[in-house]
C-alpha positions, -999 to +999 in steps of 0.1 A: -333+023+493-317-008+482-340-038+479-317-059+502-326-035+530-363-036+522-365-073+516-368-085+553-396-060+559-414-071+527-410-107+537-425-100+572-454-081+556-461-111+533-460-135+562-482-113+584-510-110+557-505-143+540-495-127+507-481-148+478-449-133+467-452-151+433-484-132+427-466-099+435-439-109+409-465-117+383-481-083+388-447-067+387-438-084+355-471-074+339-468-038+348-432-038+335-444-047+301-468-017+300-447+010+316-420+030+300-390+046+317-400+075+339-379+107+340-370+106+377-357+142+377-393+154+373-398+144+410-369+165+424-381+176+459-347+185+471-348+205+504-385+213+498-415+208+522-439+182+508-475+179+519-487+143+518-525+140+516-542+108+527-578+097+526-586+101+563-606+129+579-593+164+575-591+189+604-594+217+579-594+225+542-561+219+525-542+251+518-508+252+502-482+279+508-453+287+485-429+263+502-451+232+498-453+205+471-484+184+470-483+146+469-516+127+471-519+091+483-547+068+472-581+079+485-566+113+494-577+124+459-612+130+474-597+159+493-580+175+463-597+195+436-588+195+400-575+230+404-548+222+429-513+217+416-506+180+422-470+170+420-475+133+423-503+107+429-494+074+446-519+047+441-526+010+436-557+019+416-583+008+442-597+043+444-611+065+416-590+049+388-608+068+361-597+101+376-561+088+379-561+080+342-574+115+335-547+131+356-520+114+336-534+128+304-532+162+320-495+158+328-497+147+364-471+120+374-487+089+389-468+062+408-487+030+402-481+001+425-482-035+413-491-062+438-508-096+437-543-083+444-546-056+417-536-073+384-571-067+370-569-030+377-534-028+361-547-045+330-577-023+327-564+012+335-527+014+330-529+010+292-553+041+291-527+063+309-503+087+293-472+065+298-447+093+301-465+103+333-465+068+349-439+057+374-443+019+379-436+006+414-435-028+430-431-041+466-411-071+453-376-070+438-377-043+411-372-050+374-368-022+348-385+001+344-402-003+378-387+009+411-390+000+447-379+026+473-399+011+502-434+013+514-465-009+517-497+012+517-503+041+493-497+065+522-464+053+536-452+044+500-457+081+491-436+091+521-408+068+510-409+081+474-407+117+484-379+109+508-360+092+479-366+123+459-348+145+484-377+161+504-365+184+531-396+181+553-427+160+553-460+173+564-493+153+566-530+159+561-558+134+560-540+108+580-554+087+608-541+055+624-572+049+645-602+054+621-630+034+637-648+032+604-623+010+586-624-028+584-601-049+605-577-057+575-574-020+568-566-014+605-538-039+603-524-022+572-525+011+590-505-005+619-478-014+594-479+020+578-473+035+612-444+012+618-429+021+584-433+058+590-416+055+624-387+037+607-385+064+580-385+093+604-356+078+623-338+072+591-344+109+582-336+122+617-370+139+616-401+137+637-434+134+618-462+152+636-487+124+630-466+101+652-465+125+682-477+107+713-476+073+696-439+064+693-436+045+726-462+019+715-449+013+679-434-021+673-400-019+656-396-034+622-375-064+614-343-056+596-318-079+579 
Protein backbone atom coordinates (compact mmCIF):
# COMPACT_ATOMS: atom_id res chain seq x y z
CA UNK A 1 0.00 0.00 0.00
CA UNK A 2 1.22 3.47 -0.85
CA UNK A 3 1.33 5.86 2.10
CA UNK A 4 -0.80 8.37 0.19
CA UNK A 5 -3.69 5.91 0.36
CA UNK A 6 -3.08 5.14 4.02
CA UNK A 7 -2.55 8.75 5.14
CA UNK A 8 -6.22 9.88 5.42
CA UNK A 9 -6.97 6.83 7.55
CA UNK A 10 -3.90 7.44 9.71
CA UNK A 11 -4.95 11.08 10.14
CA UNK A 12 -8.46 10.03 11.16
CA UNK A 13 -7.08 7.57 13.73
CA UNK A 14 -4.83 10.25 15.23
CA UNK A 15 -7.75 12.67 15.45
CA UNK A 16 -10.03 10.05 17.00
CA UNK A 17 -7.54 9.15 19.74
CA UNK A 18 -5.78 12.49 20.13
CA UNK A 19 -2.44 11.07 19.01
CA UNK A 20 0.47 13.41 18.34
CA UNK A 21 1.81 12.64 14.88
CA UNK A 22 5.14 14.28 15.75
CA UNK A 23 5.57 11.69 18.54
CA UNK A 24 4.96 8.94 15.98
CA UNK A 25 7.63 10.46 13.77
CA UNK A 26 10.12 10.65 16.62
CA UNK A 27 9.55 6.97 17.43
CA UNK A 28 9.83 6.14 13.73
CA UNK A 29 13.12 8.00 13.41
CA UNK A 30 14.53 6.32 16.52
CA UNK A 31 13.63 2.84 15.31
CA UNK A 32 15.11 3.63 11.90
CA UNK A 33 18.50 4.25 13.53
CA UNK A 34 18.46 0.81 15.19
CA UNK A 35 17.00 -1.40 12.47
CA UNK A 36 18.77 -2.72 9.42
CA UNK A 37 17.27 -3.59 6.05
CA UNK A 38 15.02 -6.67 6.29
CA UNK A 39 15.03 -9.28 3.52
CA UNK A 40 11.40 -8.98 2.44
CA UNK A 41 11.50 -12.16 0.37
CA UNK A 42 11.64 -14.11 3.63
CA UNK A 43 7.97 -13.25 4.08
CA UNK A 44 6.73 -14.61 0.78
CA UNK A 45 3.22 -15.97 1.47
CA UNK A 46 2.19 -16.07 -2.17
CA UNK A 47 -1.08 -18.02 -2.64
CA UNK A 48 -0.74 -19.62 0.81
CA UNK A 49 -3.25 -19.82 3.64
CA UNK A 50 -2.05 -17.79 6.62
CA UNK A 51 -3.40 -18.29 10.13
CA UNK A 52 -3.36 -15.05 12.13
CA UNK A 53 -3.43 -15.62 15.89
CA UNK A 54 -4.64 -12.84 18.17
CA UNK A 55 -4.79 -12.55 21.93
CA UNK A 56 -8.51 -13.11 22.39
CA UNK A 57 -10.17 -16.27 23.66
CA UNK A 58 -9.68 -19.45 21.64
CA UNK A 59 -12.52 -21.75 20.75
CA UNK A 60 -10.08 -24.65 20.47
CA UNK A 61 -6.38 -25.41 20.56
CA UNK A 62 -4.44 -24.07 17.60
CA UNK A 63 -3.61 -26.80 15.12
CA UNK A 64 -1.80 -26.16 11.85
CA UNK A 65 -2.27 -28.19 8.71
CA UNK A 66 0.17 -28.41 5.83
CA UNK A 67 -1.36 -25.45 3.97
CA UNK A 68 -1.06 -22.90 6.77
CA UNK A 69 1.59 -20.38 7.69
CA UNK A 70 1.51 -19.00 11.23
CA UNK A 71 1.58 -15.29 12.03
CA UNK A 72 1.14 -14.14 15.63
CA UNK A 73 -0.08 -10.70 16.61
CA UNK A 74 0.82 -9.12 19.96
CA UNK A 75 -0.65 -10.98 22.93
CA UNK A 76 -1.49 -13.90 20.64
CA UNK A 77 1.92 -15.22 21.69
CA UNK A 78 0.27 -16.59 24.81
CA UNK A 79 -1.57 -19.09 22.62
CA UNK A 80 1.54 -20.32 20.79
CA UNK A 81 4.13 -22.68 22.19
CA UNK A 82 7.84 -22.44 21.48
CA UNK A 83 7.56 -25.66 19.46
CA UNK A 84 5.19 -24.17 16.88
CA UNK A 85 6.74 -22.94 13.60
CA UNK A 86 6.09 -19.19 13.76
CA UNK A 87 6.56 -17.40 10.43
CA UNK A 88 6.17 -13.86 11.82
CA UNK A 89 5.39 -12.02 15.05
CA UNK A 90 3.76 -8.58 14.78
CA UNK A 91 4.11 -6.44 17.90
CA UNK A 92 4.54 -3.00 19.39
CA UNK A 93 6.33 -4.63 22.36
CA UNK A 94 3.57 -4.09 24.91
CA UNK A 95 3.27 -7.85 25.53
CA UNK A 96 6.03 -10.27 26.57
CA UNK A 97 8.91 -8.30 25.00
CA UNK A 98 11.53 -10.61 26.52
CA UNK A 99 10.07 -13.55 24.61
CA UNK A 100 9.98 -11.45 21.45
CA UNK A 101 13.69 -10.72 21.84
CA UNK A 102 14.39 -14.42 22.35
CA UNK A 103 12.41 -15.37 19.24
CA UNK A 104 14.55 -13.09 17.07
CA UNK A 105 17.68 -14.80 18.38
CA UNK A 106 16.12 -18.11 17.30
CA UNK A 107 15.55 -16.89 13.74
CA UNK A 108 11.90 -15.84 13.92
CA UNK A 109 11.09 -12.64 11.99
CA UNK A 110 9.44 -9.94 14.10
CA UNK A 111 7.67 -6.85 12.73
CA UNK A 112 8.20 -4.18 15.38
CA UNK A 113 5.90 -1.14 15.26
CA UNK A 114 7.08 2.32 16.30
CA UNK A 115 4.50 4.78 17.62
CA UNK A 116 4.43 7.68 20.00
CA UNK A 117 3.60 5.62 23.08
CA UNK A 118 6.27 2.93 22.90
CA UNK A 119 9.56 4.78 22.52
CA UNK A 120 10.78 3.45 25.87
CA UNK A 121 10.15 -0.15 24.82
CA UNK A 122 11.88 0.45 21.49
CA UNK A 123 14.97 1.77 23.27
CA UNK A 124 15.04 -1.05 25.79
CA UNK A 125 14.34 -4.12 23.68
CA UNK A 126 15.10 -3.58 20.00
CA UNK A 127 18.90 -3.27 20.55
CA UNK A 128 18.81 -6.73 22.18
CA UNK A 129 17.23 -8.35 19.12
CA UNK A 130 18.97 -10.11 16.27
CA UNK A 131 18.62 -7.27 13.78
CA UNK A 132 18.53 -9.49 10.70
CA UNK A 133 15.20 -10.79 12.02
CA UNK A 134 13.62 -7.38 12.72
CA UNK A 135 11.26 -5.69 10.28
CA UNK A 136 10.76 -2.13 11.45
CA UNK A 137 7.30 -0.66 10.82
CA UNK A 138 5.63 2.70 11.38
CA UNK A 139 2.12 4.08 11.11
CA UNK A 140 3.52 7.42 9.91
CA UNK A 141 5.16 8.14 6.55
CA UNK A 142 7.89 5.46 6.28
CA UNK A 143 11.61 6.18 6.15
CA UNK A 144 14.21 3.56 5.26
CA UNK A 145 14.58 0.87 6.42
CA UNK A 146 11.08 0.98 7.95
CA UNK A 147 7.90 0.16 6.05
CA UNK A 148 4.22 0.99 6.34
CA UNK A 149 1.74 -1.24 4.49
CA UNK A 150 -1.25 -0.23 6.62
CA UNK A 151 -2.71 -1.25 9.93
CA UNK A 152 -3.25 0.20 13.40
CA UNK A 153 -3.41 -2.49 16.09
CA UNK A 154 -1.07 -5.49 16.14
CA UNK A 155 -3.84 -7.70 14.80
CA UNK A 156 -5.02 -5.76 11.80
CA UNK A 157 -1.44 -4.67 11.02
CA UNK A 158 -0.54 -8.36 10.80
CA UNK A 159 -3.34 -8.85 8.29
CA UNK A 160 -2.11 -5.95 6.18
CA UNK A 161 1.44 -7.30 6.22
CA UNK A 162 0.50 -10.80 5.09
CA UNK A 163 -1.74 -9.30 2.41
CA UNK A 164 1.22 -7.25 1.20
CA UNK A 165 3.28 -10.46 1.16
CA UNK A 166 0.84 -12.19 -1.20
CA UNK A 167 -1.24 -14.38 1.10
CA UNK A 168 -3.88 -16.37 -0.73
CA UNK A 169 -6.31 -16.73 2.17
CA UNK A 170 -6.47 -15.32 5.70
CA UNK A 171 -7.75 -17.39 8.60
CA UNK A 172 -8.18 -16.10 12.16
CA UNK A 173 -7.91 -17.55 15.68
CA UNK A 174 -8.02 -15.77 19.03
CA UNK A 175 -9.89 -12.75 17.69
CA UNK A 176 -12.83 -11.04 19.39
CA UNK A 177 -14.29 -7.60 18.76
CA UNK A 178 -16.60 -7.74 21.77
CA UNK A 179 -14.42 -8.87 24.66
CA UNK A 180 -16.19 -7.49 27.79
CA UNK A 181 -12.98 -7.73 29.81
CA UNK A 182 -11.07 -5.05 27.88
CA UNK A 183 -10.88 -1.39 28.88
CA UNK A 184 -12.81 1.24 26.96
CA UNK A 185 -9.76 2.51 25.06
CA UNK A 186 -8.98 -1.04 23.92
CA UNK A 187 -12.57 -1.48 22.82
CA UNK A 188 -12.29 1.65 20.67
CA UNK A 189 -9.11 0.27 19.13
CA UNK A 190 -10.90 -2.97 18.35
CA UNK A 191 -13.62 -0.97 16.60
CA UNK A 192 -10.97 0.55 14.34
CA UNK A 193 -9.35 -2.84 13.79
CA UNK A 194 -12.72 -4.19 12.64
CA UNK A 195 -13.18 -1.27 10.24
CA UNK A 196 -9.70 -1.78 8.84
CA UNK A 197 -10.23 -5.50 8.30
CA UNK A 198 -13.54 -4.80 6.56
CA UNK A 199 -11.68 -2.42 4.24
CA UNK A 200 -8.97 -5.01 3.63
CA UNK A 201 -11.34 -7.87 2.84
CA UNK A 202 -13.11 -5.77 0.24
CA UNK A 203 -9.75 -4.80 -1.22
CA UNK A 204 -8.86 -8.49 -1.45
CA UNK A 205 -12.31 -9.56 -2.69
CA UNK A 206 -12.39 -12.00 0.20
CA UNK A 207 -14.68 -12.43 3.19
CA UNK A 208 -13.07 -12.94 6.59
CA UNK A 209 -14.99 -15.33 8.81
CA UNK A 210 -14.52 -13.09 11.88
CA UNK A 211 -16.65 -10.40 10.21
CA UNK A 212 -19.59 -12.66 9.43
CA UNK A 213 -22.80 -11.18 10.81
CA UNK A 214 -21.09 -7.86 11.53
CA UNK A 215 -20.57 -6.14 8.18
CA UNK A 216 -23.85 -4.23 8.10
CA UNK A 217 -22.95 -2.26 11.23
CA UNK A 218 -19.32 -1.43 10.34
CA UNK A 219 -18.64 2.24 9.65
CA UNK A 220 -16.72 2.83 6.41
CA UNK A 221 -13.24 4.31 6.59
CA UNK A 222 -12.36 7.75 5.24
CA UNK A 223 -10.34 7.58 2.04
CA UNK A 224 -8.58 10.39 0.25
